[in-house]
Backbone bond lengths (Angstrom), bond angles and torsions (degrees), N, CA, C in turn:
res aa  C-N    CA-C-N  psi(-1)  N-CA   C-N-CA  omega(-1)  CA-C   N-CA-C  phi
1 M - - - 1.426 - - 1.546 109.95 -
2 T 1.314 117.55 -33.45 1.459 120.08 176.94 1.515 111.39 -63.30
3 G 1.322 117.40 -41.66 1.446 120.71 177.58 1.517 112.14 -60.82
4 F 1.314 116.03 -39.64 1.475 119.19 177.88 1.528 111.67 -66.25
5 K 1.294 117.60 -41.23 1.487 120.82 177.42 1.513 109.54 -64.43
6 N 1.303 119.28 -39.67 1.472 121.17 177.11 1.484 111.30 -63.62
7 F 1.335 117.63 -40.25 1.462 122.65 178.29 1.520 111.39 -62.56
8 I 1.318 116.53 -43.71 1.456 120.17 -177.09 1.545 111.12 -67.23
9 L 1.322 117.42 -38.86 1.443 119.98 -169.25 1.561 112.84 -102.83
10 R 1.318 118.50 7.21 1.453 121.84 177.70 1.513 108.74 -104.77
11 G 1.314 117.82 139.72 1.459 119.97 -176.08 1.504 112.89 -96.37
12 N 1.355 117.18 126.61 1.448 122.88 169.14 1.528 107.71 -158.74
13 L 1.298 115.96 179.41 1.461 122.79 -173.04 1.528 112.58 -61.43
14 V 1.327 117.46 -44.38 1.465 120.73 -179.94 1.510 109.85 -62.78
15 E 1.295 116.75 -43.28 1.464 119.04 -179.40 1.546 110.24 -65.99
16 L 1.303 116.18 -36.49 1.460 120.49 178.19 1.542 109.18 -62.63
17 A 1.324 116.65 -42.51 1.454 119.67 178.04 1.531 111.55 -64.36
18 V 1.316 116.39 -43.07 1.463 119.82 176.83 1.535 110.36 -61.74
19 A 1.310 116.85 -41.48 1.472 121.34 179.40 1.525 110.34 -63.19
20 F 1.305 116.41 -40.28 1.460 120.71 179.28 1.533 109.88 -62.89
21 I 1.309 116.89 -47.17 1.472 120.65 179.95 1.522 109.50 -63.40
22 M 1.321 117.70 -45.41 1.448 119.30 179.43 1.545 111.36 -64.84
23 G 1.327 116.14 -34.64 1.461 120.63 177.74 1.511 111.15 -63.93
24 L 1.325 117.24 -40.58 1.448 120.70 177.02 1.531 111.16 -65.01
25 A 1.297 116.02 -41.06 1.461 119.87 178.49 1.535 111.33 -67.24
26 F 1.332 115.92 -36.87 1.467 120.25 -178.30 1.519 112.30 -77.82
27 A 1.299 116.48 -16.02 1.467 120.95 -179.51 1.498 111.50 -59.26
28 S 1.330 117.04 -37.90 1.451 119.54 178.31 1.515 112.95 -65.51
29 V 1.332 116.16 -35.14 1.469 120.79 177.39 1.562 108.96 -67.40
30 V 1.298 117.24 -44.31 1.474 120.34 178.86 1.521 111.05 -64.32
31 T 1.365 116.76 -42.44 1.439 121.54 179.80 1.521 109.84 -62.02
32 A 1.322 117.21 -43.49 1.454 120.94 178.44 1.553 111.47 -63.95
33 T 1.333 116.06 -38.60 1.468 118.84 178.58 1.540 110.65 -65.50
34 V 1.332 115.75 -41.63 1.487 119.95 176.83 1.519 110.27 -62.22
35 A 1.324 117.92 -42.67 1.446 121.21 179.58 1.528 110.32 -64.38
36 L 1.358 118.30 -37.00 1.436 120.39 176.51 1.533 111.52 -64.53
37 I 1.312 116.68 -44.76 1.479 119.39 179.12 1.512 111.31 -65.97
38 M 1.351 116.51 -37.74 1.455 119.01 177.51 1.554 109.51 -65.32
39 D 1.308 118.72 -36.56 1.471 120.99 176.50 1.510 110.77 -65.33
40 L 1.348 116.63 -39.31 1.472 119.06 176.08 1.544 110.63 -63.02
41 I 1.322 117.07 -40.87 1.453 121.21 175.62 1.538 109.16 -62.13
42 G 1.313 116.37 -38.74 1.463 121.47 178.81 1.506 112.20 -63.36
43 K 1.349 117.60 -34.57 1.463 121.56 178.56 1.555 109.61 -65.21
44 V 1.319 116.11 -35.41 1.451 120.39 -178.97 1.539 110.84 -79.28
45 G 1.349 114.01 -45.57 1.462 119.01 -174.41 1.514 115.92 -96.63
46 G 1.319 118.33 -3.78 1.449 121.55 178.98 1.501 114.64 102.04
47 T 1.335 119.00 -32.82 1.486 120.95 178.64 1.542 108.97 -156.94
48 P 1.345 117.19 138.53 1.471 118.49 176.11 1.504 114.11 -82.55
49 D 1.339 116.65 -3.15 1.465 120.81 -178.30 1.503 108.51 -113.79
50 F 1.305 116.11 116.17 1.445 121.37 -178.29 1.532 113.62 -99.53
51 S 1.333 116.44 17.43 1.470 121.55 -174.37 1.509 113.08 -58.89
52 T 1.317 118.34 -31.18 1.472 119.76 -177.93 1.496 112.97 -88.06
53 Y 1.310 118.31 -0.86 1.445 123.33 -178.63 1.525 109.56 -73.22
54 S 1.342 117.20 121.30 1.493 118.87 179.55 1.516 108.56 -149.70
55 P 1.361 116.04 84.81 1.464 120.18 178.35 1.520 110.40 -68.93
56 G 1.306 116.76 130.61 1.472 121.06 179.19 1.498 114.15 66.09
57 G 1.315 117.60 19.52 1.452 121.45 178.98 1.501 114.53 84.07
58 V 1.356 118.31 2.44 1.456 121.14 178.55 1.518 107.82 -97.33
59 S 1.336 115.60 123.70 1.474 120.77 -177.02 1.519 108.85 -79.31
60 V 1.296 116.85 97.08 1.470 121.38 178.64 1.541 109.61 -112.54
61 G 1.310 117.41 -0.37 1.469 120.76 -176.16 1.481 114.55 -63.20
62 A 1.336 118.64 -45.65 1.476 120.73 179.04 1.499 111.63 -64.16
63 W 1.318 115.97 -38.88 1.484 120.86 178.20 1.513 108.24 -65.95
64 L 1.296 118.68 -43.27 1.489 122.61 -179.73 1.508 110.45 -62.31
65 T 1.333 117.04 -44.15 1.465 120.11 177.61 1.527 111.61 -62.19
66 A 1.306 116.53 -43.57 1.462 120.52 179.65 1.542 109.95 -65.19
67 L 1.304 117.94 -39.92 1.489 121.82 -179.21 1.523 110.16 -65.12
68 I 1.324 117.80 -46.10 1.460 120.35 -179.39 1.543 109.83 -66.16
69 S 1.342 117.76 -40.54 1.476 120.79 176.68 1.501 110.76 -62.37
70 F 1.348 117.98 -41.75 1.459 119.49 178.19 1.519 112.63 -62.49
71 L 1.343 116.31 -43.97 1.476 118.55 -179.85 1.505 112.87 -64.96
72 I 1.327 116.49 -38.71 1.458 120.00 176.86 1.521 109.76 -65.78
73 L 1.334 117.03 -44.25 1.469 120.86 178.22 1.502 112.36 -59.92
74 A 1.358 117.58 -42.64 1.466 121.05 178.46 1.518 110.38 -63.30
75 A 1.358 117.06 -40.79 1.449 119.55 -179.16 1.525 111.45 -66.97
76 V 1.343 116.30 -41.48 1.483 121.04 179.13 1.538 109.57 -61.38
77 V 1.318 115.88 -48.34 1.481 118.84 -179.17 1.529 111.62 -63.26
78 Y 1.325 116.94 -42.13 1.469 120.80 -179.11 1.542 111.39 -64.53
79 F 1.359 115.71 -53.65 1.455 118.81 -171.79 1.549 112.30 -79.40
80 L 1.310 119.59 -24.83 1.443 119.91 -177.62 1.535 113.99 -102.18
81 I 1.336 117.76 -13.42 1.456 120.86 179.91 1.542 112.39 -120.61
82 V 1.327 114.52 -58.91 1.480 119.24 -173.20 1.518 113.31 -64.24
83 V 1.340 116.27 -48.64 1.477 120.21 -177.50 1.520 111.73 -63.46
84 P 1.371 119.97 -50.49 1.473 119.08 177.74 1.517 113.14 -60.91
85 Y 1.345 117.18 -39.99 1.487 120.28 179.63 1.504 111.08 -61.96
86 T 1.357 115.76 -44.51 1.463 119.40 179.94 1.519 111.76 -62.66
87 K 1.303 115.95 -42.90 1.496 119.38 178.56 1.523 111.36 -64.06
88 A 1.335 117.10 -42.06 1.477 120.17 179.00 1.531 109.84 -65.15
89 K 1.287 117.35 -43.47 1.476 120.68 178.93 1.513 111.79 -61.11
90 D 1.347 116.36 -44.34 1.484 119.44 178.74 1.506 110.99 -66.24
91 R 1.338 117.84 -34.69 1.455 120.11 -178.21 1.508 112.27 -71.70
92 Y 1.358 115.57 -47.12 1.456 118.66 -175.53 1.534 113.69 -87.52
93 F 1.305 117.43 -24.85 1.471 120.58 -179.62 1.534 108.08 -134.22
94 P 1.330 117.18 75.93 1.458 118.70 -179.75 1.535 111.01 -64.87
95 A 1.292 114.72 152.31 1.458 120.63 -179.41 1.522 109.17 -64.05
96 E 1.305 115.88 140.50 1.472 120.35 179.75 1.540 108.11 -69.68
97 E 1.331 111.90 146.50 1.444 117.66 179.03 1.540 108.43 -69.55
98 S 1.321 114.20 145.94 1.458 118.13 178.75 1.523 109.44 -68.36
99 G 1.287 115.73 151.57 1.475 121.85 -176.99 1.476 109.87 127.74
100 T 1.297 115.29 -167.74 1.468 122.06 -176.41 1.531 108.98 -79.95
101 P 1.345 119.17 125.10 1.446 120.46 175.83 1.530 110.49 -59.92
102 A 1.331 117.37 156.85 1.450 123.56 -173.79 1.553 109.95 -61.13
103 D 1.322 117.21 -42.16 1.464 117.85 -175.48 1.546 110.03 -68.22
104 I 1.336 117.38 -36.13 1.450 120.34 178.74 1.540 109.73 -70.10
105 A 1.327 117.49 -36.94 1.453 121.27 178.38 1.540 110.82 -62.35
106 I 1.335 116.22 -41.55 1.466 120.02 178.19 1.505 111.14 -65.02
107 L 1.356 116.23 -42.89 1.469 118.72 177.36 1.516 113.09 -62.35
108 E 1.327 116.32 -38.59 1.467 120.38 176.37 1.527 111.59 -64.25
109 E 1.337 114.77 -39.12 1.475 118.37 178.22 1.515 111.20 -64.72
110 I 1.316 116.40 -42.09 1.485 120.08 176.97 1.509 110.43 -62.05
111 R 1.325 116.24 -45.13 1.474 120.58 178.34 1.538 110.30 -57.45
112 D 1.323 117.27 -45.91 1.471 119.81 -179.33 1.514 111.85 -65.31
113 L 1.339 118.52 -37.89 1.479 121.34 178.24 1.504 109.98 -65.87
114 L 1.340 116.96 -42.35 1.475 119.81 179.25 1.547 109.54 -65.51
115 A 1.286 116.72 -40.24 1.484 119.65 179.00 1.517 110.89 -64.88
116 A 1.318 118.14 -37.45 1.461 122.21 179.12 1.535 110.41 -68.97
117 R 1.304 119.96 -33.00 1.460 122.88 -179.87 1.499 111.10 -70.59
118 Q 1.350 119.65 -30.04 1.419 121.95 -174.37 1.539 109.95 -81.70
119 V 1.276 120.39 -15.85 1.438 121.17 -177.33 1.488 113.47 -81.52
């Protein structure tokens, strides 16, 4: 299980390819979630598609629909992907404490012992 966690949270080309493939597969889930939220907005406002909205003769409806869809998409990605991933990464791979890493500290100790023997 540790090897699998290291594979998931370590960055390299193979993992990037896997992430890209998974992202494409997950895009349909995110798109469906955005459509669901837009339908809920449509229940409140009458329609989830603002394409025909043009106050004062200026067609801003398509832009408004795209803007709302983008904001919902960003919220879905952030709250359903980024936040859980960050929490899992912090839980399973906590940040190393600042200071000298253990292997460097051992090498420095060996260096100091060798220097003390030569004097």
